[in-house]
C-alpha positions as CSV (number, residue, x, y, z in Angstrom):
1,M,139.8,33.6,45.2
2,P,138.2,37.3,44.5
3,L,140.7,40.2,44.2
4,T,140.6,42.5,47.2
5,L,140.9,46.2,46.0
6,H,142.6,48.4,48.5
7,S,142.7,52.1,49.4
8,F,146.0,54.0,50.1
9,L,147.3,56.6,52.4
10,I,150.5,58.2,51.7
11,M,152.0,60.5,54.2
12,F,154.8,62.8,53.4
13,I,156.1,63.6,57.1
14,R,158.1,66.6,57.5
15,K,160.9,66.2,60.0
16,E,161.4,68.6,62.6
17,G,163.8,71.5,62.1
18,D,164.3,70.2,58.5
19,E,162.3,71.7,55.7
20,E,163.9,69.6,53.2
21,D,164.2,66.3,54.9
22,W,160.9,64.1,54.7
23,D,159.9,60.7,55.5
24,T,157.5,58.8,53.2
25,V,155.1,56.3,54.7
26,M,152.5,54.2,52.6
27,L,149.9,52.4,54.3
28,Q,146.7,50.3,52.9
29,R,143.3,49.0,53.7
30,P,140.8,46.8,52.1
31,R,138.5,49.2,49.9
32,T,134.8,49.6,51.3
33,H,131.9,51.8,50.3
34,R,133.1,54.3,53.0
35,T,136.6,54.3,51.5
36,P,136.2,54.1,47.8
37,F,139.1,56.4,46.9
38,P,142.2,54.6,45.8
39,L,144.7,57.1,47.2
40,S,144.9,59.6,50.0
41,F,147.6,61.8,49.9
42,C,148.6,63.8,53.2
43,I,151.5,66.1,54.0
44,V,151.8,66.2,58.0
45,E,154.2,66.7,60.9
46,D,154.4,65.8,64.3
47,W,151.8,67.3,66.5
48,E,152.0,67.6,70.2
49,P,148.7,69.8,71.3
50,F,149.0,68.6,75.0
51,T,151.5,69.6,77.8
52,N,149.8,67.7,80.6
53,H,147.7,65.1,78.6
54,Y,149.0,62.4,76.8
55,S,146.4,60.1,76.0
56,D,146.2,61.1,72.2
57,R,149.9,60.5,71.3
58,P,151.5,60.1,69.0
59,L,149.6,62.4,66.6
60,L,150.2,63.9,63.0
61,K,148.7,67.0,61.7
62,G,148.6,68.6,58.3
63,M,146.7,68.8,55.2
64,A,145.0,66.3,53.2
65,Y,145.2,66.8,49.3
66,T,143.5,64.1,47.6
67,G,140.7,61.5,48.7
68,P,137.6,62.1,50.7
69,F,139.4,64.9,52.9
70,R,140.3,67.0,50.0
71,D,142.1,70.5,50.8
72,V,141.2,70.0,54.8
73,E,143.1,69.8,57.8
74,V,143.3,66.2,59.5
75,V,144.8,64.7,62.3
76,I,146.1,61.3,62.1
77,K,146.8,59.2,65.1
78,V,149.6,56.6,64.6
79,A,150.7,53.4,66.3
80,Y,154.5,52.5,66.2
81,A,154.8,49.1,65.1
82,P,157.6,47.8,67.7
83,V,155.4,49.5,70.5
84,P,153.7,46.7,72.2
85,G,149.9,47.0,72.1
86,A,150.0,50.0,70.1
87,L,148.0,48.5,67.1
88,R,145.5,46.9,69.4
89,R,144.7,50.2,71.0
90,L,144.4,51.9,67.7
91,K,142.2,49.2,66.3
92,H,139.9,49.4,69.2
93,Q,139.6,53.1,68.4
94,A,139.2,52.5,64.9
95,N,136.2,50.2,65.6
96,A,134.6,52.5,67.9
97,Y,134.4,55.1,65.1
98,D,133.0,52.4,62.7
99,K,130.3,51.7,65.2
100,V,129.1,55.3,65.1
101,A,129.7,55.8,61.4
102,S,126.2,57.6,60.9
103,L,127.5,60.2,63.4
104,H,130.6,61.4,61.6
105,G,130.7,65.2,61.2
106,F,127.8,65.4,63.7
107,F,129.0,64.4,67.0
108,V,132.5,62.9,66.1
109,P,134.8,63.9,63.3
110,E,134.8,62.2,59.9
111,C,137.2,59.2,60.1
112,L,138.7,57.3,57.0
113,G,139.3,54.2,58.8
114,L,142.2,52.2,59.9
115,F,145.2,51.9,57.3
116,T,147.9,49.4,58.4
117,S,151.5,48.8,56.8
118,A,152.5,45.5,55.3
119,S,156.2,46.2,56.5
120,T,157.6,44.2,59.3
121,S,160.1,46.9,60.2
122,S,161.4,46.9,63.8
123,E,162.9,50.4,64.0
124,Q,161.8,52.6,66.8
125,Y,159.7,55.0,65.0
126,A,158.2,52.7,62.2
127,I,154.4,53.5,61.5
128,G,152.5,50.3,61.7
129,A,149.0,51.8,61.4
130,A,147.4,55.2,61.1
131,L,143.6,56.5,62.0
132,P,143.0,59.9,60.0
133,T,140.2,62.0,61.2
134,V,139.2,65.7,60.2
135,Y,140.4,68.4,62.3
136,Y,137.7,70.7,63.9
137,G,139.9,72.6,66.2
138,N,141.7,72.3,69.5
139,T,140.1,70.5,72.6
140,L,138.8,72.5,75.5
141,M,142.0,71.5,77.5
142,C,144.4,72.6,74.7
143,E,142.3,76.0,74.3
144,V,142.9,76.5,78.1
145,E,146.6,75.5,77.9
146,T,147.2,78.1,75.0
147,G,145.4,80.7,76.6
148,A,142.7,80.9,73.9
149,R,139.9,80.0,77.0
150,P,140.0,81.1,80.6
151,A,140.5,78.2,82.7
152,D,137.3,78.9,84.6
153,E,135.2,78.5,81.5
154,C,136.8,75.1,80.5
155,W,133.9,72.6,81.9
156,Q,131.2,73.4,84.5
157,D,131.1,77.0,84.0
158,M,130.7,77.3,80.3
159,D,127.7,78.9,78.6
160,A,124.9,76.6,79.3
161,S,122.8,77.7,76.5
162,T,125.3,76.2,73.8
163,S,128.3,74.3,75.2
164,T,127.0,72.4,78.0
165,R,124.0,71.0,76.4
166,R,125.7,70.1,73.1
167,I,128.3,68.2,75.0
168,I,125.6,66.2,76.5
169,K,123.7,65.9,73.3
170,S,126.6,64.6,71.8
171,A,127.4,61.9,74.2
172,S,123.6,60.9,74.4
173,A,123.8,60.4,70.6
174,L,126.8,58.0,71.1
175,H,125.1,56.3,73.7
176,R,122.0,55.8,71.5
177,R,124.3,54.1,69.1
178,G,125.5,51.7,71.6
179,L,128.7,53.2,72.7
180,R,129.9,54.5,76.3
181,L,132.6,56.7,76.4
182,G,134.4,55.5,79.4
183,D,136.2,58.8,80.1
184,I,135.0,62.1,79.2
185,G,136.5,65.5,80.1
186,P,137.6,68.6,78.5
187,E,140.8,66.7,77.0
188,C,138.3,65.0,74.5
189,I,135.8,67.8,73.6
190,V,136.1,70.1,70.6
191,L,133.8,72.9,70.2
192,D,133.2,73.9,66.5
193,D,131.3,77.3,65.9
194,R,129.4,76.8,62.6
195,L,130.3,79.3,59.7
196,D,127.1,81.2,59.8
197,G,127.5,81.6,63.5
198,S,124.1,80.1,64.3
199,D,125.3,77.3,66.4
200,T,128.0,75.3,68.1
201,D,128.8,71.8,67.4
202,A,130.5,69.6,70.2
203,F,132.4,66.9,68.8
204,I,133.8,64.0,70.9
205,I,137.3,62.8,69.7
206,G,139.6,60.0,70.5
207,L,137.2,57.2,71.8
208,A,140.4,55.6,73.3
209,D,138.2,54.4,76.3
210,A,134.9,53.7,74.4
211,A,133.1,50.3,75.1
212,P,129.8,48.7,73.9
213,H,126.9,49.9,75.8
214,K,123.2,49.4,76.0
215,C,121.9,52.8,77.3
216,R,119.0,52.4,79.6
217,Q,118.4,56.4,80.1
218,T,114.6,57.0,80.7
219,C,114.6,60.6,82.0
220,T,114.0,63.5,79.7
221,L,117.1,65.7,79.8
222,V,116.0,69.3,81.0
223,H,118.5,71.9,81.6
224,G,117.7,73.8,85.0
225,G,115.3,71.3,86.3
226,L,115.8,69.4,89.5
227,A,118.3,66.4,89.3
228,P,116.5,63.2,89.2
229,Q,117.6,60.1,91.3
230,R,120.5,58.4,89.8
231,R,118.8,55.1,90.0
232,E,115.7,56.3,88.0
233,F,118.0,58.0,85.6
234,G,119.2,54.7,83.9
235,C,122.6,55.7,82.8
236,D,125.4,56.2,85.3
237,E,127.9,57.6,82.7
238,L,125.2,60.3,81.2
239,Y,124.1,61.0,84.9
240,Y,127.4,61.8,85.9
241,L,128.3,63.9,82.8
242,C,125.0,65.8,83.5
243,V,126.2,66.3,87.2
244,S,129.6,67.6,86.5
245,L,128.4,70.1,83.6
246,Q,125.7,71.5,86.2
247,M,123.0,70.4,84.0
248,W,120.6,70.3,86.8
249,L,119.7,72.8,89.8
250,P,121.2,71.0,93.1
251,K,118.7,69.4,95.2
252,Y,119.6,72.1,98.2
253,I,120.2,75.9,97.9
254,L,122.3,77.8,100.4
255,C,121.3,80.9,102.2
256,F,121.6,82.6,105.8
257,A,124.3,79.6,106.3
258,E,121.8,76.9,105.9
259,V,120.4,74.8,103.1
260,F,117.1,74.4,102.1
261,E,115.1,72.3,99.6
262,T,115.3,73.9,96.2
263,K,111.9,72.6,95.2
264,L,110.3,74.4,98.3
265,V,111.7,77.8,97.5
266,Y,112.9,78.3,94.0
267,P,112.4,80.8,92.3
268,F,110.4,82.4,94.8
269,P,112.9,84.9,96.8
270,W,110.2,85.5,99.4
271,L,109.6,82.0,100.2
272,L,113.3,81.7,100.9
273,A,113.4,85.0,103.0
274,A,110.7,83.5,105.2
275,H,113.2,81.0,106.5
276,A,115.9,83.7,107.6
277,P,116.8,83.7,111.3
278,S,114.0,85.4,113.4
279,D,116.4,88.1,114.5
280,A,117.4,89.1,111.0
281,P,116.0,92.3,109.6
282,R,113.2,91.7,107.2
283,A,115.0,93.8,104.5
284,D,118.3,92.2,104.8
285,A,116.4,88.8,104.8
286,I,115.0,89.6,101.2
287,K,118.1,90.8,99.9
288,D,120.0,87.9,101.0
289,A,117.1,85.7,99.4
290,L,117.3,87.6,96.2
291,A,121.0,87.4,95.8
292,A,120.8,83.6,96.5
293,I,118.1,83.3,93.8
294,I,120.0,85.1,91.2
295,D,123.1,83.4,92.0
296,Y,121.4,80.0,91.3
297,A,119.7,81.4,88.2
298,E,123.2,82.4,86.7
299,R,124.8,79.0,87.7
300,Y,122.3,76.5,86.6
301,T,119.9,77.8,84.1
302,D,120.1,79.6,80.6
303,D,117.2,81.2,78.8
304,E,114.7,80.6,81.8
305,G,117.3,82.0,84.0
306,D,117.9,85.2,82.0
307,E,114.3,86.0,82.1
308,L,113.9,85.3,86.0
309,K,117.0,87.7,86.5
310,G,115.2,90.2,84.4
311,V,111.9,90.2,86.4
312,L,113.9,90.3,89.8
313,A,116.0,93.3,88.6
314,E,112.9,95.3,87.4
315,K,110.7,94.4,90.5
316,R,113.6,94.2,93.0
317,G,112.3,97.5,94.9
318,Q,108.6,96.2,95.0
319,I,109.6,92.7,96.3
320,I,111.7,94.1,98.9
321,A,109.0,96.6,100.2
322,D,106.2,94.2,100.0
323,F,108.3,91.6,102.1
324,V,109.2,94.3,104.6
325,A,105.4,95.1,104.8
326,G,104.4,91.6,105.0
327,K,102.5,91.7,101.9
328,V,102.2,88.9,99.3
329,P,102.5,89.4,95.7
330,H,99.4,90.7,94.0
331,G,97.7,93.1,91.6
332,E,97.3,92.5,87.9
333,E,100.5,91.0,87.5
334,P,100.7,88.3,89.9
335,Y,104.1,87.0,91.0
336,Y,105.8,90.3,89.8
337,G,105.2,90.0,86.1
338,G,105.1,86.4,85.7
339,I,107.6,84.5,87.8
340,R,107.0,80.8,87.6
341,S,108.4,77.9,89.1
342,P,110.0,75.2,86.7
343,L,109.8,72.9,89.5
344,H,106.3,72.8,90.6
345,P,103.1,74.4,88.9
346,A,101.4,75.5,92.3
347,P,101.5,79.2,93.1
348,A,103.4,80.3,96.2
349,S,101.4,80.0,99.6
350,S,101.0,83.6,100.9
351,E,101.5,82.0,104.4
352,H,105.3,81.4,103.6
353,I,105.6,85.3,102.9
354,V,104.3,86.6,106.1
355,Q,105.9,83.8,108.5
356,H,109.1,85.5,109.7
């Protein structure tokens, strides 16, 4: 019978309120190419990052001093041996991390794998298994609870040019590796700013509800475009994630206490103003339309929206004067310096501008 080599995880757990009293726990797992180190040594203590969310408890947090996570902060999710189902749930998460091993350090934290105890102790807090991962920071929900992030910038109102698209990119990467997340929200997203300030990575942590998945997404993800039909998109989980993060322009735009199809009027304020009530002054109609278009650009677009807002701000006076006079965009700079629709290539019809 071949000899099985093991890697060991030794945790020195600092007891709360006592700097001199420590618990020592040794766990093991069969040594593989991903865990070639014979020994990982960590000093950790109890960690409760959530006040209202308990899905990731119990957790330990501290520093690793040997092994692959040398001199880095780690989070260790543990399963207490006497708790029914705890080991099974932790094994489920470990299997999910194994399934996306090629994404470790990119879209999910590096994970050392599941370590288990040979002990059969029935003590209440006897640790039966542990799953160590690299710590990249607090989740979005934790940042809100600690005051590090405003509550109104926690999810759908985040900076579209970085955070929103990177969360969707991370979720899409896991889907391509055959894993659906089951439940994704601010309590399982960590945004890690790169040291050179060039970018922001979105890490998905936990994977408690992950399940095998064959993703059938067919639509290209274009930020600031019109939302595709759900059935055409091909993947419900990614579709609803994009909707919740305001990835796309809504189908309708609100103005004059009515709704209008976005694809017919955006981003041309004069087309929207043409639908104002017949008794509304033309100057008021175009000003309200400008405000509605700019609000849409701020909410649902990033780079293209900044460009659009710049043009509308620069040409605001001319746009208002032309609409009041019943004129169409004209001159050497058609559409006031290059306003173009991301939704349809055809230029706006002059008929829409004079109808009012």
